[in-house]
N, C-alpha and C positions, 0 to 999 in steps of 0.2 A: 870673432868674425868667421864668416863662412868662406871657404876657399873656392876658387874657380873650378877645381876638380870635382867638388861636390855638386855644383850646378850642372856640370857636364854629365855626371853620373845620373842625376835626376832626368835630364833630357833623354839619355840612353834608356833608362827604365821606362819612361813614358813611350818612347818609340817602339818598344817591344809590344806594347799593348795596342798599337795602331794597326789598322788594316793595310795590306799591301796596296800599291797604286793609290796612295792617299797623300794629301797635302794638309798640314796643320798650320793655321795662321792665328797667332795670338797678338792682340793689339795692346800697346801701352795705354795707360789711362789718359784721358783728355784733361787739359786744364779746365777748371770749372770757374765760371764767372761769378764773382761775389756781387759786384755792382758796376754797371756800365763798363769801364775798361780796366777794372781791378779784379784780380783772381784770388781764390782761396789758396792757401799754401798747397803746393803740389804733393800728391801722395800716389805712388805707383800702384797700378793694379796688382793685387796680391798674387794671382796665379802667374802673371807675367814675371813678377819679381822672383817668385819661387823657382822659376826655371832659368833665370838670367842673372839675378842680383843687380840689375840695371835700373837706375832711378830716373832716367830721362824720358820725357814725353816724345811723341811723334816717332815711336820706334815700333818695330814689328819683328816677331820671332816666327820663323818658318821652318817646319820640319817636313822634308820631302822624303817619303818612303816608297821606294820602288819594289820590284819583285825580290831583289837581292841586297840592296844597299839603302843607307839612310844618309841624307845630307841635311845639315843644320845651317841655316842662314839667319844672320841678324841684320836688320835694316835700322839705320839710325840717322838722326838729323846731321846735315853737313855743318862744318864750321862756318860761322858767319859773324864777322866783326861787328856789324851793326846790331844784330840780335844779341850778341854777347855783351855789348855795351849796356843794354837795357836789362837783360835778363840773366846774365851770368854765363860762365864758360861752359862749353860743350866738350865732351870727350873727343869727338871727331873720329874719322875713319881710321887714321894711322894708329892712334893709340888703342883703338878698339881691337884692331887686328892683333896687337901684342897682348892685350888683356884677355879677351874672350877665347875660350877653347871651342870655337865653332869652325865649320868648314869654309864659311865665306862671310865677309862683312861688306854690305852694300849700303848705298845711301837711300834714305826714305823717299827722296824725290823721284827715284827710279822704281819705286815699289810696284805700281800698277803694271808698268811695262814688263818688269821682271816676272811678276806672278803669271802673267799670260803666257810668257815663254816657258816658265817652269812647269806649268800645269797641263802640258800636253799629255794626253793619255791618262790623265788622273780620273779616277772613278769616284773617290770620296773626298770631301773636305771636312776637316774638324775645326771647330772654333768654339769660343766661350760664349754660350748663349746667355749667361748671366750678366755679361757686360753690356751696359746701356749706351751704345754708341750708334746713333742713326746712320751716320755717314758710312761707318764700317759695314753695318748690316746691309745697306743699299748696295755697296760694292760687291759683297758676297752674293746677294740675290741676283744681281745683274750678270754675274760671271760664273756662278756655279748652281747646279740643280739639286744635288744630293748632299745634305748637310748632316754632320754628326756632332753631338755636344761633347767637347773635350773636358768640361768642368768636372763631371763625376769621376773621370779617370785621374785628374790631378788631385781632386779632393780625397780620393782613396789613398793616394800617396802621402798627402799632407797629414793624414791621421797619425802616422808614426813619426815622431820627432827624432832627428839625429842628435848626436852628442853636441854638435855645434849649435843647433837650434835650442836645445835645453839650456845651454850656457847663456844664450841671449835672453831667454825667458827669465832665468835666474837673476840676470843683471837688471832686467826691468823690475822684478819683484824687489830687489835690494833698494833700488831708487824709490819705489813706491813705499817701502817701509819707512824711509826717512820722511816722506811727505805726510804719511798718516801719523807717525809719532809726533811730528811737529804740530799737527792739527790737534792732537790730544793735549799737548802741553801749553798751547796758547791760552792766555787769559781771555775768556770769552765774554766777560761782563760788558754789556752795552755794545756788543758787536753784531755784525750781520753775517748771513750765510756767505755772501760774496767775499767777505774778508778771509774766511777760511778757505774758500775756493782759490783766492789769490795766493795764499800761502802754499797750497798744494801745488798749483801750477808753477810757482816760483821754484819750489824744491825739485820738481821734475826737471825743469830746464837747468837749474844750477848744477845738477848732478849728471847732465849729459843726455837726458831724454827730452828731445826737442818737441815732442808732441804727446798729448794724452792718447790713450788707446780708444777712448770713447768720450762722449760728453759727460763730464763728472756730475755727480749728484751730491749736493750738500743740503739735506732736508731736515729742518728742525720741527719737532713736535708732529702735528697732524700732517704736515707736508710729506712726511716719510711714507704715508699711506697712499700716495700717488707713486706708482712704481717707476715711472719714467719722468719723475719731477726733475726739471733742469732749469727752472727759473732762478733758483739760488739767490733770491733777493729779499728774503724775510728776516726780521730781527731774530737773534738768538735769545730765547726766553728762559730765564732761570727755572730750574727744576724740570726742564724738558730734555729729551734725548735728541741727538743729531745723528741721522743716518748718513754716512759718507761712503759713497760708492765711487771710487776713483782709482784708476790704474794708468800707468804710463806705457808708452811704446818706445822700445829701445832697438834701434836698427831693424825696424819694422815688426818686431816681436812684442806681443802684448803681455801685460799683467792685468788681473781683474780682482780687485780686493774691496770688500765692504766691511766696515767697522761701524758700530753704533756706540756713541759715547755721550756722557752727560754734559750739559752746558756748565753746570756748577762744579764738575769734577767728581761728584759723588752720586751714585745710583740711589734712588729711593727703594724702599722695600718692594713695592709692586714692580718697579723696573727690574730689580734684581731677580725676582721670581720668574718673570717672563724671559728675561735674558738668559738665565742659567738653564731654563728648560730648552731653549733653542740651541744653546751652546752644547749641551749634552747630546742633543739630537745630532748635531753636526759631527761631534767626536765619534759617535757610534756609526754614522754613515761612512765616514772616512775610513774607519777600521774595517769596513766590508770590502774595500777596494783591493782587487787583485785580478790577474788575468782570468778570463772566461766568465767573469761576473757581468750581468746585464745592467745597463743604466735603468731600465724599468724596475729591476729588483731594488735598486737604490731608492728610486722614487716611491715605490710601494712601502718600503720600510720607513722612509722619512714621513710619509703620510700617517702611518700607524703610530709612530712615536710622537708626532706633533698632535695628533688627535688625542692620544692618552694624556699628553701634557696639558692640552686645552681643557680636557675634562677635569683634571686634578686641580686646575686653577679656577674652575667655575666659569670659564669663558664659553665652553660648550656644555650642554646639559643633555642627559638622556642615556640610552643604551649604546655602549661602545660599538658593537657590531652594526647596529642600525645607522649610527653616525657615519661609519666607514662606508657602508653600502650606499648611503645617501649622499656621499661626498660632501658632507657638511663642513669639513675642514677647508674646502675650496674658498669659502667666504673670507677666510683669514690667511690662507696660504694658496694663492691662485696660480703660482708659477712652478716651473720644474726645479729639480734638485741641482741641476748643473748643465753645463754645455762644454763642447770641445773648445780649446783655446790654443792659439798659435800666432800665425801671421795676421789673423783677424781675431778680435776679442771673442767673437762668436765665429769660430773657425769654419771656413767653407769646406767642411768635410762631412761625409754622409753618416747617417745614423742607421740606415738600412742598406743591405747589400743589393745586388742586382735582382735577387729573387724576393726582395721586399722582406727579408728576414733581418731581425735586429742584429747589429754588429756588437759583439761582446768586447769587453775591455781587453787590450793587449799591451804588452810591454812597449813603452815609448809613447803611449797616448798621454795627453795632458788635458785635464778637465777641471772645471770648477765644482765646488760643493757649496751650496748657498741656501740653507733653510732660512725661512723668515716668517714672521707673523705680523699682520697689519690690521690694526683695530681703529676704525674711524671714531672721532670724538663724538659723533652723532649716533653711535650704536648703543641704544638704550637697553639692549638685551645682554650687555656685558657689564660686569661690576665696574663701578665708576672709576676705581683706581687704575684700571687698564685702558680707559678710553683715551684716544689720541696718541697712542703709542704705536710706532712702527719700528720693528727690529729685523735686520738681516745681518747675517755673519757669513762672509764668503771668502774662500781660500782656493788656492791653485795646487792641484795634486798631479803628480807624475805616476803612472802605472809602471811598476818595475817587474823584474822576472818572476818574483813570487808574491809581491805585495804592492807597496806604494811608497813614494817619497813625498813628504809633506814640504812642498817648495816654499810655502809662505809661513812656516811655523814660527819664525822669529818676529813676526808682526804681532804686537801685543793684542790680546783679545779676552783674556779672563778679566773679571771685574777687578781683581786685585792689581793686575798688570796695568790696566787702563787708569785706575785711580792713583796708582803710584806715579805714573808718568804725569798725570794731571797735577800732582802736587808740585812738580818742577816748572811752575808757571813763570814766564819771563814777560812781564807786562809791557816792557818797552821794546821788545824785539819780536815782532810778529812774523817775520819772514825767514830768519836764520834757522837752519836745520838744528835738530836736537843733537 
């Protein structure tokens, strides 16, 4: 868990980056309607949570920076017995004063009035332009003229993970490991993608992760060639592969793991050839990770390695140099090698600095490495044995002082590891963890 002192330090760090005579207002996430009068499960805005650790809606964080001092104010929903009867307990003003290391705790119902009083002689207002909240935007527009975006400043801070954050990410990965290993071990004969999905989500929740970090993908055969396939409703077909992209969220911190496994428990020769080529590419890219390396360098090397691999397998044909220059690999590898990960699975952190220069890797950053190849069943330019195969292998990596730490290395991914787990089939127990 993250201590209140760490949230306090984050607010102090942010305050140093702000202009004098400014007010910063961050809004909690709104409840989102699912249907009529029912809501989706509530999930706090990540930037608001990063600075407060507070999970309630109808809350506001205010940072008031004068010429010489800084005042931090948290507004929250008042205690209401009727509300709590239907929606659950609120922390309330008194407990909040004991918990949060802020200068002042006030009630949300007094927010508008208080802001008008606090903003006398204020020159700038900072807020999160990424947050889609019409009411909040209208309030700011009606009351302030000069706005600055706070999101890039917070995003820059979120790039570097603390020890506490890394522990939470590791916990999320540990839970995700159990879910993936169970999916590998289930007897898949005459089953459907949604049955594997149910097993994955069961194991997330059973082990303390009450939410997935993103909508899981369980894609059998040619479905894996739709990168954002989330239907998860097709039968599992013998002799085909299943691409499973699934990670949980533990205390708001994400994991992001993809494994590609055989329905039958055994890879075919063609599947092995393509899988091992992608796996070797991933190993080599991970080994490049260290401080001062650029993500674009990882991307370029991944494209070189995958193009060579596709050439060797007869999937691409022609001159290597011309294939690279023509970006011919993009047909089979259309996405990037990885992304930042943290409070969001695609962490809201910048890839370029304020001068539009690429940000190099630094100690404390966490990123994914995810090479993949996707070959449509209708691609007649490719040898038949490879058609309808989609493979991605994705892991989560921490940049260390001199190199990297492989956070998800205990999740099986070699052909031998996957096939060995698949032998441990328990046909009558689809949901218990391995």
